[in-house]
PDB file of N, CA, C, O and CB in Angstrom:
ATOM      1  N   UNK A   1      63.112  -4.005  70.339  1.00  0.00           N
ATOM      2  CA  UNK A   1      62.980  -4.432  71.722  1.00  0.00           C
ATOM      3  C   UNK A   1      61.812  -5.411  71.790  1.00  0.00           C
ATOM      4  O   UNK A   1      60.693  -5.096  71.385  1.00  0.00           O
ATOM      5  CB  UNK A   1      62.764  -3.209  72.684  1.00  0.00           C
ATOM      6  N   UNK A   2      62.094  -6.593  72.306  1.00  0.00           N
ATOM      7  CA  UNK A   2      61.068  -7.616  72.403  1.00  0.00           C
ATOM      8  C   UNK A   2      60.888  -8.130  73.820  1.00  0.00           C
ATOM      9  O   UNK A   2      59.896  -8.797  74.115  1.00  0.00           O
ATOM     10  CB  UNK A   2      61.399  -8.755  71.492  1.00  0.00           C
ATOM     11  N   UNK A   3      61.826  -7.833  74.694  1.00  0.00           N
ATOM     12  CA  UNK A   3      61.783  -8.305  76.069  1.00  0.00           C
ATOM     13  C   UNK A   3      61.914  -7.121  77.012  1.00  0.00           C
ATOM     14  O   UNK A   3      62.772  -6.258  76.827  1.00  0.00           O
ATOM     15  CB  UNK A   3      62.896  -9.343  76.333  1.00  0.00           C
ATOM     16  N   UNK A   4      61.062  -7.086  78.018  1.00  0.00           N
ATOM     17  CA  UNK A   4      61.122  -6.044  79.039  1.00  0.00           C
ATOM     18  C   UNK A   4      61.386  -6.687  80.390  1.00  0.00           C
ATOM     19  O   UNK A   4      60.862  -7.763  80.680  1.00  0.00           O
ATOM     20  CB  UNK A   4      59.810  -5.216  79.072  1.00  0.00           C
ATOM     21  N   UNK A   5      62.184  -6.045  81.207  1.00  0.00           N
ATOM     22  CA  UNK A   5      62.406  -6.492  82.577  1.00  0.00           C
ATOM     23  C   UNK A   5      61.728  -5.483  83.495  1.00  0.00           C
ATOM     24  O   UNK A   5      62.011  -4.286  83.435  1.00  0.00           O
ATOM     25  CB  UNK A   5      63.944  -6.632  82.904  1.00  0.00           C
ATOM     26  N   UNK A   6      60.844  -5.970  84.331  1.00  0.00           N
ATOM     27  CA  UNK A   6      60.145  -5.137  85.298  1.00  0.00           C
ATOM     28  C   UNK A   6      60.749  -5.428  86.663  1.00  0.00           C
ATOM     29  O   UNK A   6      60.647  -6.550  87.161  1.00  0.00           O
ATOM     30  CB  UNK A   6      58.595  -5.401  85.284  1.00  0.00           C
ATOM     31  N   UNK A   7      61.378  -4.426  87.272  1.00  0.00           N
ATOM     32  CA  UNK A   7      61.983  -4.567  88.584  1.00  0.00           C
ATOM     33  C   UNK A   7      61.050  -3.935  89.596  1.00  0.00           C
ATOM     34  O   UNK A   7      60.940  -2.711  89.674  1.00  0.00           O
ATOM     35  CB  UNK A   7      63.397  -3.918  88.637  1.00  0.00           C
ATOM     36  N   UNK A   8      60.392  -4.754  90.353  1.00  0.00           N
ATOM     37  CA  UNK A   8      59.395  -4.291  91.306  1.00  0.00           C
ATOM     38  C   UNK A   8      58.049  -4.873  90.927  1.00  0.00           C
ATOM     39  O   UNK A   8      57.614  -4.763  89.781  1.00  0.00           O
ATOM     40  CB  UNK A   8      59.336  -2.747  91.351  1.00  0.00           C
ATOM     41  N   UNK A   9      57.397  -5.488  91.886  1.00  0.00           N
ATOM     42  CA  UNK A   9      56.184  -6.232  91.587  1.00  0.00           C
ATOM     43  C   UNK A   9      54.961  -5.675  92.307  1.00  0.00           C
ATOM     44  O   UNK A   9      53.981  -6.386  92.534  1.00  0.00           O
ATOM     45  CB  UNK A   9      56.371  -7.677  91.951  1.00  0.00           C
ATOM     46  N   UNK A  10      55.031  -4.410  92.658  1.00  0.00           N
ATOM     47  CA  UNK A  10      53.890  -3.770  93.303  1.00  0.00           C
ATOM     48  C   UNK A  10      52.803  -3.448  92.292  1.00  0.00           C
ATOM     49  O   UNK A  10      52.794  -3.987  91.185  1.00  0.00           O
ATOM     50  CB  UNK A  10      54.329  -2.499  94.024  1.00  0.00           C
ATOM     51  N   UNK A  11      51.907  -2.588  92.668  1.00  0.00           N
ATOM     52  CA  UNK A  11      50.774  -2.238  91.814  1.00  0.00           C
ATOM     53  C   UNK A  11      51.236  -1.682  90.472  1.00  0.00           C
ATOM     54  O   UNK A  11      50.738  -2.097  89.425  1.00  0.00           O
ATOM     55  CB  UNK A  11      49.877  -1.224  92.516  1.00  0.00           C
ATOM     56  N   UNK A  12      52.164  -0.766  90.494  1.00  0.00           N
ATOM     57  CA  UNK A  12      52.623  -0.157  89.245  1.00  0.00           C
ATOM     58  C   UNK A  12      53.394  -1.156  88.386  1.00  0.00           C
ATOM     59  O   UNK A  12      53.160  -1.245  87.181  1.00  0.00           O
ATOM     60  CB  UNK A  12      53.499   1.060  89.541  1.00  0.00           C
ATOM     61  N   UNK A  13      54.306  -1.904  88.993  1.00  0.00           N
ATOM     62  CA  UNK A  13      55.076  -2.895  88.255  1.00  0.00           C
ATOM     63  C   UNK A  13      54.188  -3.966  87.637  1.00  0.00           C
ATOM     64  O   UNK A  13      54.397  -4.368  86.493  1.00  0.00           O
ATOM     65  CB  UNK A  13      56.097  -3.538  89.164  1.00  0.00           C
ATOM     66  N   UNK A  14      53.198  -4.426  88.395  1.00  0.00           N
ATOM     67  CA  UNK A  14      52.272  -5.439  87.884  1.00  0.00           C
ATOM     68  C   UNK A  14      51.454  -4.882  86.719  1.00  0.00           C
ATOM     69  O   UNK A  14      51.218  -5.581  85.733  1.00  0.00           O
ATOM     70  CB  UNK A  14      51.334  -5.930  89.006  1.00  0.00           C
ATOM     71  N   UNK A  15      51.027  -3.637  86.831  1.00  0.00           N
ATOM     72  CA  UNK A  15      50.258  -3.012  85.753  1.00  0.00           C
ATOM     73  C   UNK A  15      51.084  -2.865  84.482  1.00  0.00           C
ATOM     74  O   UNK A  15      50.600  -3.131  83.382  1.00  0.00           O
ATOM     75  CB  UNK A  15      49.744  -1.649  86.194  1.00  0.00           C
ATOM     76  N   UNK A  16      52.319  -2.445  84.638  1.00  0.00           N
ATOM     77  CA  UNK A  16      53.214  -2.303  83.479  1.00  0.00           C
ATOM     78  C   UNK A  16      53.471  -3.675  82.854  1.00  0.00           C
ATOM     79  O   UNK A  16      53.473  -3.811  81.631  1.00  0.00           O
ATOM     80  CB  UNK A  16      54.561  -1.633  83.895  1.00  0.00           C
ATOM     81  N   UNK A  17      53.685  -4.675  83.680  1.00  0.00           N
ATOM     82  CA  UNK A  17      53.930  -6.030  83.182  1.00  0.00           C
ATOM     83  C   UNK A  17      52.711  -6.552  82.417  1.00  0.00           C
ATOM     84  O   UNK A  17      52.853  -7.155  81.353  1.00  0.00           O
ATOM     85  CB  UNK A  17      54.275  -6.980  84.349  1.00  0.00           C
ATOM     86  N   UNK A  18      51.523  -6.320  82.959  1.00  0.00           N
ATOM     87  CA  UNK A  18      50.298  -6.791  82.303  1.00  0.00           C
ATOM     88  C   UNK A  18      50.100  -6.133  80.946  1.00  0.00           C
ATOM     89  O   UNK A  18      49.851  -6.817  79.953  1.00  0.00           O
ATOM     90  CB  UNK A  18      49.085  -6.522  83.189  1.00  0.00           C
ATOM     91  N   UNK A  19      50.209  -4.821  80.897  1.00  0.00           N
ATOM     92  CA  UNK A  19      50.018  -4.084  79.644  1.00  0.00           C
ATOM     93  C   UNK A  19      51.065  -4.499  78.612  1.00  0.00           C
ATOM     94  O   UNK A  19      50.752  -4.667  77.433  1.00  0.00           O
ATOM     95  CB  UNK A  19      50.091  -2.561  79.894  1.00  0.00           C
ATOM     96  N   UNK A  20      52.298  -4.660  79.060  1.00  0.00           N
ATOM     97  CA  UNK A  20      53.382  -5.052  78.155  1.00  0.00           C
ATOM     98  C   UNK A  20      53.156  -6.448  77.587  1.00  0.00           C
ATOM     99  O   UNK A  20      53.341  -6.675  76.391  1.00  0.00           O
ATOM    100  CB  UNK A  20      54.727  -4.998  78.881  1.00  0.00           C
ATOM    101  N   UNK A  21      52.758  -7.372  78.439  1.00  0.00           N
ATOM    102  CA  UNK A  21      52.496  -8.741  77.978  1.00  0.00           C
ATOM    103  C   UNK A  21      51.329  -8.768  77.004  1.00  0.00           C
ATOM    104  O   UNK A  21      51.367  -9.492  76.009  1.00  0.00           O
ATOM    105  CB  UNK A  21      52.209  -9.668  79.168  1.00  0.00           C
ATOM    106  N   UNK A  22      50.290  -7.984  77.283  1.00  0.00           N
ATOM    107  CA  UNK A  22      49.138  -7.931  76.384  1.00  0.00           C
ATOM    108  C   UNK A  22      49.522  -7.318  75.035  1.00  0.00           C
ATOM    109  O   UNK A  22      48.886  -7.600  74.020  1.00  0.00           O
ATOM    110  CB  UNK A  22      47.996  -7.124  77.027  1.00  0.00           C
ATOM    111  N   UNK A  23      50.556  -6.485  75.026  1.00  0.00           N
ATOM    112  CA  UNK A  23      51.017  -5.862  73.785  1.00  0.00           C
ATOM    113  C   UNK A  23      51.959  -6.783  73.006  1.00  0.00           C
ATOM    114  O   UNK A  23      52.394  -6.437  71.908  1.00  0.00           O
ATOM    115  CB  UNK A  23      51.718  -4.540  74.091  1.00  0.00           C
ATOM    116  N   UNK A  24      52.275  -7.956  73.572  1.00  0.00           N
ATOM    117  CA  UNK A  24      53.078  -8.925  72.854  1.00  0.00           C
ATOM    118  C   UNK A  24      54.536  -9.006  73.250  1.00  0.00           C
ATOM    119  O   UNK A  24      55.309  -9.732  72.624  1.00  0.00           O
ATOM    120  CB  UNK A  24      53.003  -8.637  71.446  1.00  0.00           C
ATOM    121  N   UNK A  25      54.928  -8.268  74.287  1.00  0.00           N
ATOM    122  CA  UNK A  25      56.313  -8.321  74.746  1.00  0.00           C
ATOM    123  C   UNK A  25      56.515  -9.496  75.694  1.00  0.00           C
ATOM    124  O   UNK A  25      55.597  -9.901  76.408  1.00  0.00           O
ATOM    125  CB  UNK A  25      56.705  -7.005  75.436  1.00  0.00           C
ATOM    126  N   UNK A  26      57.731 -10.038  75.690  1.00  0.00           N
ATOM    127  CA  UNK A  26      58.114 -11.009  76.702  1.00  0.00           C
ATOM    128  C   UNK A  26      58.491 -10.197  77.936  1.00  0.00           C
ATOM    129  O   UNK A  26      59.241  -9.226  77.835  1.00  0.00           O
ATOM    130  CB  UNK A  26      59.304 -11.946  76.215  1.00  0.00           C
ATOM    131  N   UNK A  27      57.978 -10.587  79.095  1.00  0.00           N
ATOM    132  CA  UNK A  27      58.187  -9.796  80.306  1.00  0.00           C
ATOM    133  C   UNK A  27      58.915 -10.632  81.352  1.00  0.00           C
ATOM    134  O   UNK A  27      58.516 -11.754  81.663  1.00  0.00           O
ATOM    135  CB  UNK A  27      56.840  -9.280  80.865  1.00  0.00           C
ATOM    136  N   UNK A  28      59.987 -10.064  81.884  1.00  0.00           N
ATOM    137  CA  UNK A  28      60.692 -10.647  83.025  1.00  0.00           C
ATOM    138  C   UNK A  28      60.251  -9.845  84.245  1.00  0.00           C
ATOM    139  O   UNK A  28      60.462  -8.633  84.305  1.00  0.00           O
ATOM    140  CB  UNK A  28      62.280 -10.619  82.834  1.00  0.00           C
ATOM    141  N   UNK A  29      59.653 -10.506  85.193  1.00  0.00           N
ATOM    142  CA  UNK A  29      59.025  -9.877  86.364  1.00  0.00           C
ATOM    143  C   UNK A  29      59.879 -10.229  87.574  1.00  0.00           C
ATOM    144  O   UNK A  29      59.936 -11.400  87.950  1.00  0.00           O
ATOM    145  CB  UNK A  29      57.524 -10.354  86.558  1.00  0.00           C
ATOM    146  N   UNK A  30      60.549  -9.253  88.202  1.00  0.00           N
ATOM    147  CA  UNK A  30      61.525  -9.560  89.229  1.00  0.00           C
ATOM    148  C   UNK A  30      61.329  -8.733  90.491  1.00  0.00           C
ATOM    149  O   UNK A  30      60.974  -7.555  90.445  1.00  0.00           O
ATOM    150  CB  UNK A  30      62.905  -9.348  88.695  1.00  0.00           C
ATOM    151  N   UNK A  31      61.574  -9.392  91.622  1.00  0.00           N
ATOM    152  CA  UNK A  31      61.630  -8.753  92.930  1.00  0.00           C
ATOM    153  C   UNK A  31      62.572  -9.582  93.783  1.00  0.00           C
ATOM    154  O   UNK A  31      62.813 -10.751  93.481  1.00  0.00           O
ATOM    155  CB  UNK A  31      60.204  -8.632  93.590  1.00  0.00           C
ATOM    156  N   UNK A  32      63.098  -9.006  94.825  1.00  0.00           N
ATOM    157  CA  UNK A  32      64.027  -9.744  95.694  1.00  0.00           C
ATOM    158  C   UNK A  32      63.343 -10.920  96.394  1.00  0.00           C
ATOM    159  O   UNK A  32      63.978 -11.937  96.673  1.00  0.00           O
ATOM    160  CB  UNK A  32      64.629  -8.803  96.740  1.00  0.00           C
ATOM    161  N   UNK A  33      62.060 -10.777  96.673  1.00  0.00           N
ATOM    162  CA  UNK A  33      61.332 -11.841  97.374  1.00  0.00           C
ATOM    163  C   UNK A  33      60.392 -12.564  96.413  1.00  0.00           C
ATOM    164  O   UNK A  33      59.593 -11.937  95.718  1.00  0.00           O
ATOM    165  CB  UNK A  33      60.536 -11.263  98.568  1.00  0.00           C
ATOM    166  N   UNK A  34      60.497 -13.866  96.385  1.00  0.00           N
ATOM    167  CA  UNK A  34      59.638 -14.689  95.530  1.00  0.00           C
ATOM    168  C   UNK A  34      58.159 -14.497  95.889  1.00  0.00           C
ATOM    169  O   UNK A  34      57.296 -14.524  95.013  1.00  0.00           O
ATOM    170  CB  UNK A  34      60.026 -16.176  95.655  1.00  0.00           C
ATOM    171  N   UNK A  35      57.877 -14.306  97.171  1.00  0.00           N
ATOM    172  CA  UNK A  35      56.484 -14.120  97.592  1.00  0.00           C
ATOM    173  C   UNK A  35      55.888 -12.843  96.987  1.00  0.00           C
ATOM    174  O   UNK A  35      54.691 -12.794  96.703  1.00  0.00           O
ATOM    175  CB  UNK A  35      56.394 -14.069  99.130  1.00  0.00           C
ATOM    176  N   UNK A  36      56.699 -11.830  96.793  1.00  0.00           N
ATOM    177  CA  UNK A  36      56.230 -10.591  96.169  1.00  0.00           C
ATOM    178  C   UNK A  36      55.921 -10.800  94.690  1.00  0.00           C
ATOM    179  O   UNK A  36      54.961 -10.241  94.161  1.00  0.00           O
ATOM    180  CB  UNK A  36      57.274  -9.483  96.334  1.00  0.00           C
ATOM    181  N   UNK A  37      56.738 -11.603  94.038  1.00  0.00           N
ATOM    182  CA  UNK A  37      56.498 -11.913  92.624  1.00  0.00           C
ATOM    183  C   UNK A  37      55.177 -12.672  92.490  1.00  0.00           C
ATOM    184  O   UNK A  37      54.365 -12.364  91.618  1.00  0.00           O
ATOM    185  CB  UNK A  37      57.678 -12.749  92.025  1.00  0.00           C
ATOM    186  N   UNK A  38      54.966 -13.664  93.358  1.00  0.00           N
ATOM    187  CA  UNK A  38      53.738 -14.444  93.321  1.00  0.00           C
ATOM    188  C   UNK A  38      52.516 -13.561  93.583  1.00  0.00           C
ATOM    189  O   UNK A  38      51.475 -13.735  92.950  1.00  0.00           O
ATOM    190  CB  UNK A  38      53.800 -15.578  94.346  1.00  0.00           C
ATOM    191  N   UNK A  39      52.643 -12.625  94.506  1.00  0.00           N
ATOM    192  CA  UNK A  39      51.546 -11.702  94.797  1.00  0.00           C
ATOM    193  C   UNK A  39      51.260 -10.819  93.578  1.00  0.00           C
ATOM    194  O   UNK A  39      50.098 -10.596  93.237  1.00  0.00           O
ATOM    195  CB  UNK A  39      51.883 -10.828  96.033  1.00  0.00           C
ATOM    196  N   UNK A  40      52.296 -10.320  92.930  1.00  0.00           N
ATOM    197  CA  UNK A  40      52.121  -9.502  91.732  1.00  0.00           C
ATOM    198  C   UNK A  40      51.462 -10.277  90.606  1.00  0.00           C
ATOM    199  O   UNK A  40      50.570  -9.763  89.930  1.00  0.00           O
ATOM    200  CB  UNK A  40      53.455  -8.963  91.267  1.00  0.00           C
ATOM    201  N   UNK A  41      51.904 -11.527  90.400  1.00  0.00           N
ATOM    202  CA  UNK A  41      51.301 -12.370  89.361  1.00  0.00           C
ATOM    203  C   UNK A  41      49.839 -12.684  89.684  1.00  0.00           C
ATOM    204  O   UNK A  41      48.999 -12.779  88.789  1.00  0.00           O
ATOM    205  CB  UNK A  41      52.098 -13.679  89.204  1.00  0.00           C
ATOM    206  N   UNK A  42      49.550 -12.843  90.976  1.00  0.00           N
ATOM    207  CA  UNK A  42      48.164 -13.061  91.392  1.00  0.00           C
ATOM    208  C   UNK A  42      47.289 -11.866  91.054  1.00  0.00           C
ATOM    209  O   UNK A  42      46.144 -12.031  90.633  1.00  0.00           O
ATOM    210  CB  UNK A  42      48.097 -13.344  92.888  1.00  0.00           C
ATOM    211  N   UNK A  43      47.822 -10.668  91.235  1.00  0.00           N
ATOM    212  CA  UNK A  43      47.081  -9.453  90.890  1.00  0.00           C
ATOM    213  C   UNK A  43      46.822  -9.348  89.397  1.00  0.00           C
ATOM    214  O   UNK A  43      45.745  -8.930  88.973  1.00  0.00           O
ATOM    215  CB  UNK A  43      47.836  -8.226  91.362  1.00  0.00           C
ATOM    216  N   UNK A  44      47.817  -9.731  88.602  1.00  0.00           N
ATOM    217  CA  UNK A  44      47.657  -9.715  87.141  1.00  0.00           C
ATOM    218  C   UNK A  44      46.594 -10.723  86.723  1.00  0.00           C
ATOM    219  O   UNK A  44      45.735 -10.421  85.895  1.00  0.00           O
ATOM    220  CB  UNK A  44      49.003 -10.027  86.433  1.00  0.00           C
ATOM    221  N   UNK A  45      46.652 -11.916  87.296  1.00  0.00           N
ATOM    222  CA  UNK A  45      45.664 -12.955  86.980  1.00  0.00           C
ATOM    223  C   UNK A  45      44.259 -12.488  87.342  1.00  0.00           C
ATOM    224  O   UNK A  45      43.314 -12.699  86.582  1.00  0.00           O
ATOM    225  CB  UNK A  45      45.996 -14.265  87.723  1.00  0.00           C
ATOM    226  N   UNK A  46      44.126 -11.861  88.492  1.00  0.00           N
ATOM    227  CA  UNK A  46      42.820 -11.361  88.935  1.00  0.00           C
ATOM    228  C   UNK A  46      42.289 -10.298  87.967  1.00  0.00           C
ATOM    229  O   UNK A  46      41.106 -10.305  87.627  1.00  0.00           O
ATOM    230  CB  UNK A  46      42.922 -10.779  90.363  1.00  0.00           C
ATOM    231  N   UNK A  47      43.152  -9.394  87.530  1.00  0.00           N
ATOM    232  CA  UNK A  47      42.742  -8.347  86.598  1.00  0.00           C
ATOM    233  C   UNK A  47      42.318  -8.948  85.260  1.00  0.00           C
ATOM    234  O   UNK A  47      41.328  -8.520  84.668  1.00  0.00           O
ATOM    235  CB  UNK A  47      43.882  -7.338  86.391  1.00  0.00           C
ATOM    236  N   UNK A  48      43.074  -9.946  84.786  1.00  0.00           N
ATOM    237  CA  UNK A  48      42.721 -10.587  83.521  1.00  0.00           C
ATOM    238  C   UNK A  48      41.428 -11.391  83.652  1.00  0.00           C
ATOM    239  O   UNK A  48      40.635 -11.448  82.712  1.00  0.00           O
ATOM    240  CB  UNK A  48      43.861 -11.496  83.048  1.00  0.00           C
ATOM    241  N   UNK A  49      41.214 -12.007  84.808  1.00  0.00           N
ATOM    242  CA  UNK A  49      39.956 -12.725  85.053  1.00  0.00           C
ATOM    243  C   UNK A  49      38.764 -11.772  84.938  1.00  0.00           C
ATOM    244  O   UNK A  49      37.743 -12.109  84.338  1.00  0.00           O
ATOM    245  CB  UNK A  49      39.974 -13.394  86.452  1.00  0.00           C
ATOM    246  N   UNK A  50      38.909 -10.576  85.522  1.00  0.00           N
ATOM    247  CA  UNK A  50      37.823  -9.579  85.446  1.00  0.00           C
ATOM    248  C   UNK A  50      37.573  -9.156  84.007  1.00  0.00           C
ATOM    249  O   UNK A  50      36.424  -9.036  83.583  1.00  0.00           O
ATOM    250  CB  UNK A  50      38.159  -8.343  86.303  1.00  0.00           C
ATOM    251  N   UNK A  51      38.653  -8.928  83.249  1.00  0.00           N
ATOM    252  CA  UNK A  51      38.500  -8.535  81.838  1.00  0.00           C
ATOM    253  C   UNK A  51      37.812  -9.635  81.037  1.00  0.00           C
ATOM    254  O   UNK A  51      36.978  -9.354  80.176  1.00  0.00           O
ATOM    255  CB  UNK A  51      39.874  -8.211  81.213  1.00  0.00           C
ATOM    256  N   UNK A  52      38.161 -10.886  81.320  1.00  0.00           N
ATOM    257  CA  UNK A  52      37.551 -12.013  80.620  1.00  0.00           C
ATOM    258  C   UNK A  52      36.070 -12.125  80.968  1.00  0.00           C
ATOM    259  O   UNK A  52      35.241 -12.345  80.085  1.00  0.00           O
ATOM    260  CB  UNK A  52      38.279 -13.321  80.966  1.00  0.00           C
ATOM    261  N   UNK A  53      35.735 -11.975  82.235  1.00  0.00           N
ATOM    262  CA  UNK A  53      34.346 -12.047  82.687  1.00  0.00           C
ATOM    263  C   UNK A  53      33.504 -10.952  82.055  1.00  0.00           C
ATOM    264  O   UNK A  53      32.350 -11.180  81.694  1.00  0.00           O
ATOM    265  CB  UNK A  53      34.273 -11.945  84.207  1.00  0.00           C
ATOM    266  N   UNK A  54      34.079  -9.768  81.921  1.00  0.00           N
ATOM    267  CA  UNK A  54      33.355  -8.627  81.342  1.00  0.00           C
ATOM    268  C   UNK A  54      33.440  -8.588  79.818  1.00  0.00           C
ATOM    269  O   UNK A  54      32.968  -7.649  79.176  1.00  0.00           O
ATOM    270  CB  UNK A  54      33.899  -7.329  81.910  1.00  0.00           C
ATOM    271  N   UNK A  55      34.057  -9.637  79.251  1.00  0.00           N
ATOM    272  CA  UNK A  55      34.202  -9.780  77.803  1.00  0.00           C
ATOM    273  C   UNK A  55      34.991  -8.635  77.169  1.00  0.00           C
ATOM    274  O   UNK A  55      34.722  -8.232  76.037  1.00  0.00           O
ATOM    275  CB  UNK A  55      32.838  -9.867  77.162  1.00  0.00           C
ATOM    276  N   UNK A  56      35.972  -8.117  77.918  1.00  0.00           N
ATOM    277  CA  UNK A  56      36.871  -7.080  77.397  1.00  0.00           C
ATOM    278  C   UNK A  56      38.015  -7.712  76.606  1.00  0.00           C
ATOM    279  O   UNK A  56      38.623  -7.073  75.748  1.00  0.00           O
ATOM    280  CB  UNK A  56      37.434  -6.216  78.550  1.00  0.00           C
ATOM    281  N   UNK A  57      38.298  -8.996  76.918  1.00  0.00           N
ATOM    282  CA  UNK A  57      39.301  -9.756  76.169  1.00  0.00           C
ATOM    283  C   UNK A  57      38.725 -11.133  75.864  1.00  0.00           C
ATOM    284  O   UNK A  57      37.806 -11.605  76.533  1.00  0.00           O
ATOM    285  CB  UNK A  57      40.648  -9.873  76.970  1.00  0.00           C
ATOM    286  N   UNK A  58      39.288 -11.767  74.833  1.00  0.00           N
ATOM    287  CA  UNK A  58      38.835 -13.107  74.457  1.00  0.00           C
ATOM    288  C   UNK A  58      39.562 -14.159  75.277  1.00  0.00           C
ATOM    289  O   UNK A  58      40.567 -13.869  75.927  1.00  0.00           O
ATOM    290  CB  UNK A  58      39.055 -13.356  72.955  1.00  0.00           C
ATOM    291  N   UNK A  59      39.055 -15.370  75.242  1.00  0.00           N
ATOM    292  CA  UNK A  59      39.717 -16.484  75.935  1.00  0.00           C
ATOM    293  C   UNK A  59      41.108 -16.716  75.352  1.00  0.00           C
ATOM    294  O   UNK A  59      42.046 -17.030  76.085  1.00  0.00           O
ATOM    295  CB  UNK A  59      38.870 -17.779  75.832  1.00  0.00           C
ATOM    296  N   UNK A  60      41.243 -16.561  74.039  1.00  0.00           N
ATOM    297  CA  UNK A  60      42.558 -16.744  73.393  1.00  0.00           C
ATOM    298  C   UNK A  60      43.555 -15.702  73.889  1.00  0.00           C
ATOM    299  O   UNK A  60      44.713 -16.031  74.147  1.00  0.00           O
ATOM    300  CB  UNK A  60      42.426 -16.656  71.853  1.00  0.00           C
ATOM    301  N   UNK A  61      43.123 -14.455  74.026  1.00  0.00           N
ATOM    302  CA  UNK A  61      44.006 -13.408  74.552  1.00  0.00           C
ATOM    303  C   UNK A  61      44.372 -13.690  76.008  1.00  0.00           C
ATOM    304  O   UNK A  61      45.516 -13.486  76.415  1.00  0.00           O
ATOM    305  CB  UNK A  61      43.334 -12.023  74.432  1.00  0.00           C
ATOM    306  N   UNK A  62      43.418 -14.150  76.777  1.00  0.00           N
ATOM    307  CA  UNK A  62      43.645 -14.501  78.188  1.00  0.00           C
ATOM    308  C   UNK A  62      44.701 -15.593  78.273  1.00  0.00           C
ATOM    309  O   UNK A  62      45.638 -15.500  79.066  1.00  0.00           O
ATOM    310  CB  UNK A  62      42.323 -14.968  78.871  1.00  0.00           C
ATOM    311  N   UNK A  63      44.546 -16.622  77.457  1.00  0.00           N
ATOM    312  CA  UNK A  63      45.484 -17.747  77.490  1.00  0.00           C
ATOM    313  C   UNK A  63      46.888 -17.330  77.044  1.00  0.00           C
ATOM    314  O   UNK A  63      47.881 -17.843  77.561  1.00  0.00           O
ATOM    315  CB  UNK A  63      44.972 -18.882  76.602  1.00  0.00           C
ATOM    316  N   UNK A  64      46.973 -16.417  76.102  1.00  0.00           N
ATOM    317  CA  UNK A  64      48.272 -15.952  75.608  1.00  0.00           C
ATOM    318  C   UNK A  64      48.982 -15.146  76.669  1.00  0.00           C
ATOM    319  O   UNK A  64      50.093 -14.668  76.441  1.00  0.00           O
ATOM    320  CB  UNK A  64      48.107 -15.115  74.335  1.00  0.00           C
TER     321      UNK A  64
END
């Protein structure tokens, strides 16, 4: 299994998508409303920004 589909972009779905992507999986992030997907992706970006600032991840990992 190399690709995961996450149906639902709330807090739990975004967290699962983030962890899966960091583990190297290709993630399909889906919701009926595009605005919900954008909000979920914004939450993931914010979480990764915090990890980068706190030096929990490298810039290369952030970019990947």
